[in-house]
RODO-2510 file (C-alpha; in nm, 4 decimals, decimal comma):
residues 534
     n   res          X          Y          Z
     1     m     0,9965     1,3437     1,4128
     2     n     0,8860     1,6171     1,1908
     3     s     1,0708     1,9312     1,1009
     4     a     0,8676     2,2456     1,1120
     5     n     1,1617     2,4301     0,9498
     6     a     1,5230     2,3911     0,7940
     7     t     1,6846     2,5069     1,1300
     8     e     1,5080     2,2118     1,2945
     9     f     1,6039     1,9698     1,0294
    10     r     1,9756     2,0810     1,0847
    11     r     1,9573     1,9934     1,4576
    12     f     1,7985     1,6536     1,3652
    13     l     2,0735     1,5697     1,1301
    14     q     2,3284     1,6426     1,3806
    15     s     2,1573     1,4070     1,6193
    16     c     2,1161     1,1522     1,3603
    17     f     2,4861     1,1614     1,2338
    18     n     2,6303     1,1688     1,6006
    19     e     2,4259     0,8633     1,6737
    20     e     2,6200     0,5277     1,6757
    21     p     2,4443     0,2623     1,5092
    22     p     2,4354    -0,1020     1,6461
    23     n     2,6441    -0,3730     1,4919
    24     i     2,5568    -0,4812     1,1574
    25     p     2,4989    -0,8685     1,2394
    26     r     2,1952    -0,7760     1,4449
    27     l     2,0061    -0,6323     1,1525
    28     r     1,7812    -0,8392     0,9185
    29     p     1,6868    -0,7014     0,5944
    30     p     1,3720    -0,7799     0,4154
    31     v     1,3778    -1,1410     0,2413
    32     r     1,4106    -1,1213    -0,1417
    33     s     1,5007    -1,4551    -0,3353
    34     d     1,5267    -1,3276    -0,6776
    35     a     1,8907    -1,4305    -0,7446
    36     p     1,9639    -1,6744    -1,0462
    37     s     2,2175    -1,8555    -0,8524
    38     e     2,3288    -1,9595    -0,4984
    39     q     2,6747    -1,7706    -0,5273
    40     q     2,4723    -1,4626    -0,6541
    41     a     2,2073    -1,5213    -0,4023
    42     k     2,4887    -1,5072    -0,1379
    43     w     2,6488    -1,1915    -0,2735
    44     l     2,3073    -1,0004    -0,3157
    45     r     2,2058    -1,1039     0,0555
    46     h     2,5281    -0,9513     0,1635
    47     k     2,4769    -0,6528    -0,0177
    48     e     2,1083    -0,6145     0,0819
    49     w     2,2131    -0,6361     0,4419
    50     l     2,4629    -0,3612     0,4058
    51     e     2,2148    -0,1524     0,2503
    52     h     1,9323    -0,2187     0,4920
    53     h     2,1935    -0,1077     0,7474
    54     a     2,2323     0,2248     0,5927
    55     r     1,8549     0,2525     0,5465
    56     e     1,7466     0,1549     0,9037
    57     y     1,9864     0,3749     1,0817
    58     i     2,0783     0,6631     0,8804
    59     i     1,8512     0,6907     0,5566
    60     d     1,5235     0,6438     0,7332
    61     s     1,6086     0,9058     0,9865
    62     i     1,6988     1,1555     0,7268
    63     l     1,3678     1,1046     0,5469
    64     r     1,1889     1,1173     0,8830
    65     g     1,3492     1,4654     0,9251
    66     l     1,2368     1,5905     0,5908
    67     n     0,8714     1,4861     0,7125
    68     w     0,8427     1,1771     0,5010
    69     q     0,6386     0,9325     0,7320
    70     i     0,7715     0,5872     0,6519
    71     g     0,5313     0,2932     0,6496
    72     h     0,4928    -0,0611     0,5278
    73     t     0,1978    -0,1231     0,3078
    74     r     0,0463    -0,3780     0,5738
    75     d     0,1134    -0,1785     0,8724
    76     a    -0,1892    -0,0887     1,0875
    77     m    -0,0985     0,2687     1,0732
    78     s    -0,0064     0,2610     0,6802
    79     f    -0,2796     0,5361     0,5970
    80     m    -0,0512     0,7692     0,7836
    81     r     0,2369     0,7413     0,5458
    82     n     0,3565     0,9459     0,2377
    83     i     0,6460     0,7159     0,1561
    84     a     0,6758     0,3522     0,1115
    85     p     0,9789     0,1126     0,1000
    86     e     1,0273    -0,1933    -0,1286
    87     v     0,7418    -0,0895    -0,3849
    88     p     0,7325    -0,3162    -0,6651
    89     l     0,7296    -0,1384    -1,0126
    90     s     0,6436    -0,3443    -1,3342
    91     n     0,7608    -0,2397    -1,6675
    92     c     0,6843    -0,4829    -1,9437
    93     d     0,8028    -0,8272    -1,8191
    94     t     1,0369    -0,6920    -1,5558
    95     t     0,9591    -0,6067    -1,1949
    96     r     1,1893    -0,3780    -0,9996
    97     f     1,1763    -0,2909    -0,6530
    98     l     1,2286     0,0796    -0,5529
    99     d     1,3840     0,1248    -0,2125
   100     y     1,1515     0,3907    -0,1415
   101     l     0,8619     0,5817    -0,3281
   102     g     0,7351     0,9011    -0,2010
   103     f     0,3928     1,0439    -0,2979
   104     d     0,1722     1,2990    -0,2459
   105     h    -0,0759     1,1860     0,0283
   106     k    -0,3676     1,3683    -0,1202
   107     t    -0,3421     1,2785    -0,4793
   108     n    -0,1078     0,9542    -0,4544
   109     r     0,1012     1,1188    -0,7192
   110     p     0,4658     0,9816    -0,7294
   111     l     0,6848     1,2599    -0,5767
   112     l     1,0232     1,1162    -0,4829
   113     i     1,2292     0,7993    -0,5557
   114     v     1,5037     0,7132    -0,3169
   115     e     1,7751     0,4470    -0,3963
   116     a     1,9822     0,3188    -0,1121
   117     k     2,3352     0,1945    -0,1555
   118     r     2,5540     0,0418     0,0991
   119     p     2,7971     0,2346     0,3094
   120     a     3,0939     0,1261     0,1438
   121     a     2,9931     0,2656    -0,1911
   122     k     3,1861     0,5690    -0,3048
   123     l     3,1262     0,8308    -0,5454
   124     p     3,2946     0,8004    -0,9004
   125     v     3,4675     1,1274    -0,8916
   126     h     3,7217     1,2273    -0,5975
   127     a     3,7965     1,5901    -0,5599
   128     r     4,0251     1,7476    -0,2989
   129     g     3,9062     2,0393    -0,0892
   130     e     3,5751     2,1727    -0,0149
   131     i     3,3196     2,1161    -0,3242
   132     d     3,0158     2,3079    -0,4401
   133     p     2,7535     2,0521    -0,4228
   134     n     2,5884     2,2506    -0,7067
   135     n     2,8929     2,2190    -0,9054
   136     h     3,0211     1,8571    -0,8419
   137     p     3,2671     1,7505    -1,1072
   138     a     3,0606     1,4078    -1,1156
   139     a     2,7516     1,5865    -1,2162
   140     v     2,8470     1,6258    -1,6060
   141     p     2,9515     1,2474    -1,6551
   142     f     2,6160     1,1545    -1,4845
   143     a     2,4342     1,3710    -1,7142
   144     r     2,6125     1,2381    -2,0441
   145     y     2,5804     0,8669    -1,9339
   146     l     2,2299     0,8992    -1,8854
   147     k     2,1556     1,0568    -2,2222
   148     r     2,3989     0,8340    -2,4278
   149     d     2,2672     0,6186    -2,7130
   150     m     2,1968     0,2795    -2,5547
   151     v     2,3349     0,1193    -2,8831
   152     d     2,6498     0,3362    -2,8578
   153     a     2,9111     0,1481    -2,6324
   154     s     3,1032     0,4392    -2,5537
   155     v     3,0782     0,5660    -2,1817
   156     p     3,1654     0,8909    -2,0541
   157     g     3,5201     0,8800    -1,8812
   158     g     3,5351     0,9054    -1,4928
   159     l     3,2431     0,6345    -1,4265
   160     t     3,3148     0,3196    -1,2423
   161     r     3,1264     0,0036    -1,3573
   162     e     2,9678     0,0142    -1,0346
   163     w     2,8088     0,3765    -1,0991
   164     r     2,7125     0,2713    -1,4627
   165     i     2,4954     0,0004    -1,2977
   166     y     2,3573     0,2317    -1,0430
   167     l     2,2464     0,4925    -1,3283
   168     d     2,1119     0,2295    -1,5370
   169     q     1,8900     0,1146    -1,2179
   170     l     1,7596     0,4802    -1,2123
   171     k     1,7008     0,4887    -1,5853
   172     g     1,4998     0,1685    -1,5343
   173     y     1,3032     0,2890    -1,2796
   174     m     1,2129     0,5987    -1,4462
   175     e     1,0836     0,4072    -1,7738
   176     g     0,8029     0,2690    -1,5281
   177     f     0,6639     0,6279    -1,5254
   178     a     0,4967     0,8402    -1,7980
   179     p     0,6814     1,1755    -1,8394
   180     e     0,3843     1,3569    -1,7233
   181     h     0,3767     1,1663    -1,3850
   182     a     0,7526     1,1392    -1,3525
   183     p     0,8657     1,1894    -0,9670
   184     k     0,9515     1,5237    -0,8851
   185     r     1,2861     1,4395    -0,7346
   186     v     1,5146     1,1266    -0,7514
   187     v     1,7794     1,0368    -0,4911
   188     i     2,0403     0,7998    -0,4673
   189     m     2,2535     0,7914    -0,1203
   190     n     2,4289     0,5792     0,1417
   191     g     2,4067     0,8067     0,4414
   192     d     2,7604     0,9478     0,3816
   193     w     2,6627     1,1104     0,0489
   194     m     2,3762     1,1986    -0,1536
   195     v     2,2989     1,2734    -0,5014
   196     v     1,9808     1,4652    -0,5981
   197     f     1,8277     1,4822    -0,9542
   198     l     1,6241     1,7858    -0,9153
   199     d     1,4348     1,7631    -1,2568
   200     p     1,4068     1,3918    -1,3436
   201     a     1,1887     1,4769    -1,6414
   202     d     1,4628     1,6695    -1,7872
   203     t     1,7479     1,4137    -1,7045
   204     f     1,5547     1,1155    -1,8032
   205     f     1,2959     1,2039    -2,0587
   206     r     1,3530     1,5247    -2,2390
   207     d     1,4905     1,4892    -2,6010
   208     v     1,7911     1,6906    -2,5433
   209     e     2,1583     1,6020    -2,6426
   210     v     2,2788     1,6312    -2,2871
   211     p     2,0783     1,7083    -1,9678
   212     n     2,1509     2,0155    -1,7602
   213     p     2,4177     1,9113    -1,5048
   214     d     2,3207     2,2106    -1,2876
   215     k     2,0192     1,9926    -1,2200
   216     i     2,2194     1,7293    -1,0448
   217     v     2,3211     1,8137    -0,7061
   218     i     2,5954     1,5936    -0,5286
   219     y     2,6705     1,6096    -0,1563
   220     p     3,0000     1,4102    -0,1102
   221     s     2,9913     1,3740     0,2595
   222     k     2,7936     1,3913     0,5965
   223     d     2,9555     1,7289     0,6617
   224     s     2,8249     1,8504     0,3200
   225     i     2,4835     1,7311     0,3888
   226     l     2,4965     1,9056     0,7152
   227     k     2,6403     2,2294     0,6034
   228     n     2,3943     2,2539     0,3234
   229     a     2,0961     2,1574     0,5454
   230     e     1,8787     2,4421     0,4363
   231     q     1,9279     2,3517     0,0826
   232     v     1,8524     1,9992     0,1260
   233     f     1,5296     2,0778     0,3243
   234     e     1,4230     2,3172     0,0374
   235     f     1,4805     2,0435    -0,2436
   236     l     1,3521     1,7370    -0,0692
   237     a     1,0975     1,8199     0,2295
   238     y     0,7820     1,6554     0,1710
   239     e     0,5899     1,9922     0,1999
   240     k     0,8350     2,1810    -0,0514
   241     i     0,7499     1,9322    -0,3300
   242     s     0,4156     1,8029    -0,2587
   243     t     0,1244     1,9434    -0,4837
   244     q    -0,1105     2,0412    -0,2126
   245     r    -0,0880     2,1672     0,1575
   246     d    -0,2405     2,0531     0,4492
   247     m    -0,4387     2,2528     0,6820
   248     v    -0,2603     2,5438     0,7989
   249     h    -0,2969     2,7747     1,1115
   250     v    -0,4260     3,1355     1,0398
   251     a    -0,0928     3,2771     1,1880
   252     e     0,1052     3,0961     0,9168
   253     v    -0,0648     3,1946     0,6107
   254     a     0,1359     3,5212     0,5435
   255     a     0,4574     3,3160     0,5867
   256     i     0,3346     3,0723     0,3016
   257     v     0,1661     3,2836     0,0569
   258     d     0,2246     3,6431    -0,0648
   259     p    -0,0765     3,8450     0,0891
   260     s    -0,1158     4,0463    -0,2176
   261     t    -0,2055     3,7422    -0,4280
   262     i    -0,5031     3,6550    -0,2149
   263     i    -0,8116     3,7607    -0,3738
   264     s    -1,1153     3,6103    -0,1937
   265     c    -1,2023     3,3423     0,0784
   266     a    -1,5138     3,1187     0,1560
   267     f    -1,6389     2,9596     0,4887
   268     g    -1,5925     2,5896     0,5201
   269     l    -1,6250     2,3216     0,7646
   270     k    -1,4122     2,0327     0,8589
   271     v    -1,6667     1,7699     0,9541
   272     r    -1,5969     1,4353     1,1445
   273     h    -1,8439     1,1623     1,1115
   274     e    -1,7947     0,9305     1,4058
   275     c    -1,9403     0,5492     1,4558
   276     h    -1,9634     0,5097     1,8206
   277     p    -1,9978     0,1631     1,9777
   278     p    -2,3315     0,0680     2,1503
   279     m    -2,3466     0,2378     2,4999
   280     s    -2,5225    -0,0529     2,6676
   281     s    -2,5804    -0,4126     2,6105
   282     s    -2,9140    -0,3263     2,5393
   283     q    -2,8014    -0,1451     2,2209
   284     y    -2,6489    -0,3357     1,9349
   285     r    -2,5925    -0,0786     1,6456
   286     l    -2,3391     0,1527     1,6160
   287     f    -2,4610     0,5383     1,6603
   288     p    -2,3158     0,8300     1,4627
   289     q    -2,1980     1,1655     1,5856
   290     l    -2,0913     1,4822     1,3892
   291     r    -1,8210     1,7346     1,5038
   292     v    -1,7572     2,0331     1,3020
   293     n    -1,4764     2,2890     1,3160
   294     p    -1,5054     2,5906     1,0993
   295     i    -1,2226     2,6939     0,8590
   296     l    -1,1629     2,9387     0,5843
   297     i    -1,0897     2,8299     0,2263
   298     v    -0,8350     3,0910     0,1041
   299     m    -0,7945     3,1540    -0,2772
   300     s    -0,5091     3,3279    -0,4785
   301     n    -0,5282     3,4913    -0,8113
   302     k    -0,2939     3,2016    -0,9250
   303     g    -0,6037     2,9610    -0,8872
   304     t    -0,4543     2,7913    -0,5775
   305     f    -0,6553     2,7247    -0,2516
   306     m    -0,5393     2,6951     0,0959
   307     w    -0,7383     2,5439     0,4140
   308     v    -0,7102     2,7646     0,7062
   309     e    -0,7971     2,6952     1,0712
   310     s    -0,7497     2,8593     1,4059
   311     s    -0,7778     2,5439     1,6214
   312     d    -0,6972     2,1773     1,5914
   313     e    -0,9494     2,0769     1,8427
   314     e    -1,1648     1,7740     1,8065
   315     g    -1,4406     1,9874     1,6901
   316     v    -1,8076     2,0945     1,8320
   317     v    -2,0807     1,8133     1,8513
   318     v    -2,3760     1,8868     1,6314
   319     p    -2,7145     1,8693     1,8383
   320     r    -3,0147     1,7554     1,6638
   321     e    -3,3145     1,9277     1,8190
   322     g    -3,4558     2,2847     1,7569
   323     s    -3,3299     2,5268     2,0359
   324     e    -3,0087     2,3407     2,0753
   325     l    -2,9398     2,3354     1,7025
   326     e    -3,0080     2,7049     1,6593
   327     a    -2,7576     2,7868     1,9559
   328     h    -2,4851     2,5534     1,7922
   329     l    -2,5384     2,7307     1,4352
   330     s    -2,4820     3,0743     1,6103
   331     r    -2,1871     2,9565     1,8006
   332     v    -2,0395     2,7996     1,4741
   333     s    -2,1103     3,1370     1,2995
   334     q    -1,9470     3,3432     1,5616
   335     s    -1,6335     3,1291     1,5495
   336     a    -1,6144     3,1475     1,1511
   337     q    -1,6536     3,5293     1,1597
   338     r    -1,3840     3,5278     1,4198
   339     l    -1,1471     3,3502     1,2168
   340     k    -1,2138     3,5745     0,9163
   341     r    -1,1083     3,8661     1,1223
   342     d    -0,8169     3,7188     1,2364
   343     l    -0,6989     3,6255     0,8852
   344     e    -0,7600     3,9775     0,7468
   345     t    -0,5829     4,1108     1,0530
   346     c    -0,2711     3,8960     1,0009
   347     l    -0,2865     3,9769     0,6135
   348     s    -0,3339     4,3460     0,6639
   349     i    -0,6604     4,3051     0,4449
   350     n    -0,9904     4,4671     0,4870
   351     n    -1,3092     4,2804     0,3981
   352     l    -1,1710     3,9954     0,2200
   353     p    -1,4560     3,9062    -0,0254
   354     l    -1,6440     3,5862     0,0261
   355     v    -1,7548     3,3546    -0,2548
   356     a    -2,0862     3,2083    -0,2336
   357     v    -2,1377     2,8274    -0,2814
   358     e    -2,3525     2,8912    -0,6120
   359     d    -2,0799     3,1061    -0,7620
   360     h    -1,8027     2,8625    -0,6713
   361     y    -1,9931     2,5824    -0,8416
   362     s    -2,0577     2,7897    -1,1603
   363     n    -1,6705     2,8496    -1,2206
   364     l    -1,5808     2,5194    -1,3520
   365     e    -1,2209     2,5644    -1,3388
   366     r    -1,2033     2,6919    -0,9726
   367     f    -1,4682     2,4045    -0,8611
   368     e    -1,2293     2,1235    -1,0206
   369     a    -0,9240     2,2796    -0,8366
   370     c    -1,1401     2,2801    -0,5131
   371     p    -1,4408     2,0596    -0,5018
   372     g    -1,7350     2,1250    -0,2735
   373     v    -1,6694     1,8239    -0,0696
   374     v    -1,3441     1,6338    -0,0436
   375     p    -1,2301     1,3719     0,2307
   376     f    -0,9794     1,5033     0,4807
   377     d    -0,7317     1,2992     0,6477
   378     p    -0,4652     1,5182     0,8298
   379     s    -0,1814     1,2392     0,7778
   380     g    -0,3376     1,0043     0,5223
   381     v    -0,3309     0,9416     0,1293
   382     m    -0,6989     1,0327     0,0720
   383     s    -0,7295     1,4106     0,1451
   384     g    -0,8049     1,6432    -0,1441
   385     r    -0,9224     1,4107    -0,4068
   386     p    -1,2668     1,3457    -0,5491
   387     l    -1,5031     1,0693    -0,3504
   388     e    -1,5480     0,7360    -0,4689
   389     q    -1,8911     0,5567    -0,4513
   390     d    -1,9366     0,4710    -0,0852
   391     e    -1,6025     0,5461    -0,0200
   392     p    -1,6401     0,6855     0,3452
   393     m    -1,7342     0,3379     0,4299
   394     q    -1,4118     0,1946     0,3530
   395     t    -1,1880     0,5111     0,4633
   396     y    -1,2464     0,5358     0,8353
   397     g    -0,9966     0,5840     1,0786
   398     r    -0,9944     0,4416     1,4395
   399     r    -0,9401     0,6014     1,7760
   400     g    -1,0283     0,3808     2,0533
   401     g    -1,3513     0,1954     2,0000
   402     t    -1,4612     0,4837     1,7537
   403     l    -1,4631     0,4858     1,3961
   404     y    -1,4476     0,8153     1,1957
   405     t    -1,4005     0,9897     0,8557
   406     e    -1,3700     1,3413     0,8071
   407     f    -1,4381     1,5888     0,5054
   408     i    -1,3733     1,9297     0,4188
   409     l    -1,7081     2,1210     0,3161
   410     f    -1,7120     2,4287     0,1079
   411     t    -1,9960     2,6401     0,2627
   412     g    -1,9477     2,9628     0,0833
   413     r    -2,0870     3,2851     0,2456
   414     r    -2,2461     3,0429     0,4815
   415     t    -2,0842     2,9090     0,7922
   416     h    -2,2547     2,5841     0,8153
   417     f    -2,3706     2,3067     0,5795
   418     i    -2,7102     2,2850     0,7907
   419     v    -2,9386     2,5930     0,7006
   420     r    -3,2372     2,6970     0,9085
   421     d    -3,5399     2,7987     0,6985
   422     e    -3,8696     2,7791     0,8554
   423     s    -4,0444     2,8146     0,5260
   424     f    -4,0132     2,4546     0,4826
   425     a    -4,1061     2,3615     0,8407
   426     g    -4,4591     2,2516     0,7225
   427     c    -4,3706     1,9894     0,4688
   428     p    -4,5530     1,6510     0,5591
   429     y    -4,2381     1,4531     0,4408
   430     h    -4,0471     1,5210     0,7503
   431     t    -4,2504     1,2133     0,8845
   432     y    -4,2430     0,8352     0,7542
   433     a    -4,6085     0,8533     0,8191
   434     a    -4,7058     1,0996     0,5702
   435     a    -4,4608     0,9604     0,3153
   436     e    -4,6126     0,6127     0,3590
   437     g    -4,9756     0,7677     0,3243
   438     d    -4,8734     0,8959    -0,0112
   439     g    -4,7059     0,5653    -0,1081
   440     a    -4,3645     0,7075    -0,1206
   441     a    -4,1981     0,5985     0,2045
   442     c    -3,8589     0,4614     0,2139
   443     a    -3,8271     0,0796     0,2079
   444     h    -3,6120     0,0631     0,5266
   445     g    -3,8867     0,2044     0,7441
   446     p    -3,8993     0,4781     0,9720
   447     i    -3,5675     0,5983     1,1480
   448     g    -3,6398     0,6479     1,4976
   449     r    -3,3000     0,6778     1,6296
   450     r    -2,9605     0,7951     1,4660
   451     s    -2,8387     0,5698     1,2248
   452     v    -2,5274     0,4702     1,0434
   453     d    -2,6687     0,2696     0,7749
   454     p    -2,8439     0,4242     0,6203
   455     r    -2,6917     0,7583     0,7476
   456     s    -2,9294     0,9681     0,9238
   457     y    -2,8337     1,1958     1,2047
   458     f    -3,1726     1,3688     1,2231
   459     v    -3,4601     1,1138     1,2925
   460     d    -3,8247     1,0753     1,1597
   461     g    -4,0254     1,3897     1,2448
   462     n    -3,7274     1,6275     1,2908
   463     a    -3,7569     1,9624     1,0606
   464     s    -3,4351     1,8695     0,9149
   465     h    -3,5163     1,5059     0,8393
   466     c    -3,6973     1,3808     0,4873
   467     a    -3,8621     1,0570     0,4798
   468     h    -3,9455     1,0573     0,1139
   469     h    -3,8483     0,7632    -0,1016
   470     y    -3,8117     0,9572    -0,4317
   471     v    -3,5757     1,2050    -0,2742
   472     f    -3,3571     0,9347    -0,1302
   473     v    -3,3487     0,7661    -0,4614
   474     k    -3,2396     1,0821    -0,6466
   475     k    -2,9823     1,1530    -0,3815
   476     r    -2,8020     0,7988    -0,4206
   477     l    -2,8078     0,8275    -0,8283
   478     q    -2,4695     0,7371    -0,9649
   479     v    -2,2924     1,0413    -1,1286
   480     l    -2,1755     0,8930    -1,4509
   481     s    -1,9967     0,9857    -1,7733
   482     e    -2,3138     0,9620    -1,9451
   483     n    -2,5186     1,1827    -1,7214
   484     r    -2,2796     1,4186    -1,5717
   485     s    -2,3518     1,7227    -1,7841
   486     r    -2,7160     1,6769    -1,6543
   487     c    -2,6020     1,6253    -1,2869
   488     g    -2,4278     1,9787    -1,2955
   489     p    -2,0712     2,0148    -1,0998
   490     r    -2,0401     1,7072    -0,8528
   491     s    -1,7650     1,6581    -0,6103
   492     v    -1,7476     1,2825    -0,6934
   493     k    -1,5701     1,0848    -0,9621
   494     d    -1,7851     0,8542    -1,1906
   495     c    -2,0103     0,6182    -1,0153
   496     g    -2,0217     0,8368    -0,7025
   497     a    -2,3563     0,9256    -0,5330
   498     f    -2,5405     1,2492    -0,6502
   499     c    -2,5685     1,4024    -0,3168
   500     e    -2,2660     1,6171    -0,2041
   501     i    -2,2972     1,5083     0,1669
   502     w    -2,3983     1,1450     0,1069
   503     g    -2,1163     1,0331     0,3164
   504     l    -2,2206     1,2233     0,6142
   505     e    -2,6003     1,2204     0,6178
   506     q    -2,8567     1,0653     0,3541
   507     h    -3,1812     1,1909     0,5058
   508     l    -3,1215     1,5591     0,5459
   509     c    -3,4270     1,7588     0,4128
   510     c    -3,2745     1,9451     0,0764
   511     r    -3,3933     2,2635     0,2225
   512     a    -3,1871     2,2295     0,5275
   513     c    -2,8802     2,1844     0,3190
   514     v    -2,6177     2,4524     0,1908
   515     y    -2,5946     2,2753    -0,1427
   516     q    -2,9566     2,2648    -0,2180
   517     r    -2,9692     2,5471    -0,4645
   518     v    -2,6860     2,3773    -0,6850
   519     c    -2,8480     2,0479    -0,6418
   520     t    -3,1926     2,1625    -0,7535
   521     a    -3,0537     2,3515    -1,0645
   522     a    -2,9442     1,9846    -1,2003
   523     p    -3,1825     1,8483    -1,4354
   524     v    -3,1645     1,4934    -1,2824
   525     f    -3,2557     1,6384    -0,9390
   526     a    -3,5809     1,8286    -1,0858
   527     g    -3,9298     1,7564    -0,9609
   528     l    -3,8717     1,7079    -0,5930
   529     p    -4,2000     1,6317    -0,4112
   530     c    -4,1491     1,8753    -0,1124
   531     r    -4,4600     2,0949    -0,1307
   532     t    -4,2907     2,3982    -0,0015
   533     l    -3,9728     2,3829    -0,2202
   534     t    -3,9508     2,6708    -0,4645
***
């Protein structure tokens, strides 16, 4: 279950804490045989058993209520997770296992470490009466112990041997991360109490005499966790500490950002490339289908971006032929314009400026923060980061017998990645025969039906198809550190294909593409053979 807000999280906690867990002997924790002796192995097995009990029926539930999707690395649905259990972390010759590691599912940056303890474990400092979690008496000895000189044998008073081991464990975990990549939160809990380190970089890395104990929040009981549910949600909910946001509904924008900070927007598309199984026994190849949903890319004066949509429907299928394609482009344009009007109404803004594709690509700082084409997975780890070479072939999701991958395209002032311009309709290289006659036909032959490999949605003879081999070779050129300056701004990392939409369509005529002006401005893409290209 996901919590849309802190109120829902509070109700979720109440349900979780009221639920009676099953008997411990029915549970079987993950097998770990790393104990040095039989006696220690037996003790560790018992300890892990109790910790697993706390995790399975309390901690997992709390994390799910905070919108952390738990998955194991070999699960069939592991692409949906943003937190993984039992993660090995190597540091020099030592391998430690993190009970949980939460990460940003768009950038894979570590966000959260959760260390689980057995239900019988107690906090080291007991205080009577109601305790303010932000001023718990154990916070000071925690901070002092973590910053002590490791050569100094002195230990702050009030800490049991057990808790010194716990804190040393956390410090050992943090040593496996570079300071600039430190998780944003570290938590140690057993389901009854919870300790939250709000600034691990300060607590574990910064060169200060004593870390700020105000950055250590301690909830001593379930009642305390429940009473402070809003604060727990603010500190630990996935969307509160992740570096990027998912797609948001247009009606939510005003609640997420200050409307006065929004300075411009651009049209965009959520494009799904689907690979369908053969429809009959006479067909033996997968065939592609493209679906699109118009979105807006909203920009703030802080350099941040937000993807905004008005519908989470499957999207509109892109037709391939002239009159149907014209009608499709018109419908998508109307939907996009309506979305922009809805956004302006929700934000009480008139005529929010639109940023053109060319202007966006020319602003390198803005382009790096929001590339022109990025993979999109509404629940997975791949969204919002640069593309790898041929990555779409390895990052398919599956629905029934259909494989698919999705992208977010920045289309600027235009509402579709397909552009209709009749000035290039007479180019002979829309057909394989013309290219073959000039000795420039693609080696894989004419494409008479929609193809997945190579990716060609528009077939031979279509005004949106290009059959020229030189253009195909230029599109698939690898962008490398050595030639990136001659490639201009590209959405891919090193070794990715030059063509911005290579993962969707490899034979689209350049004049039919929204990115043609930024691509043809690059020196490596100069000299195209199209006779009508200006």
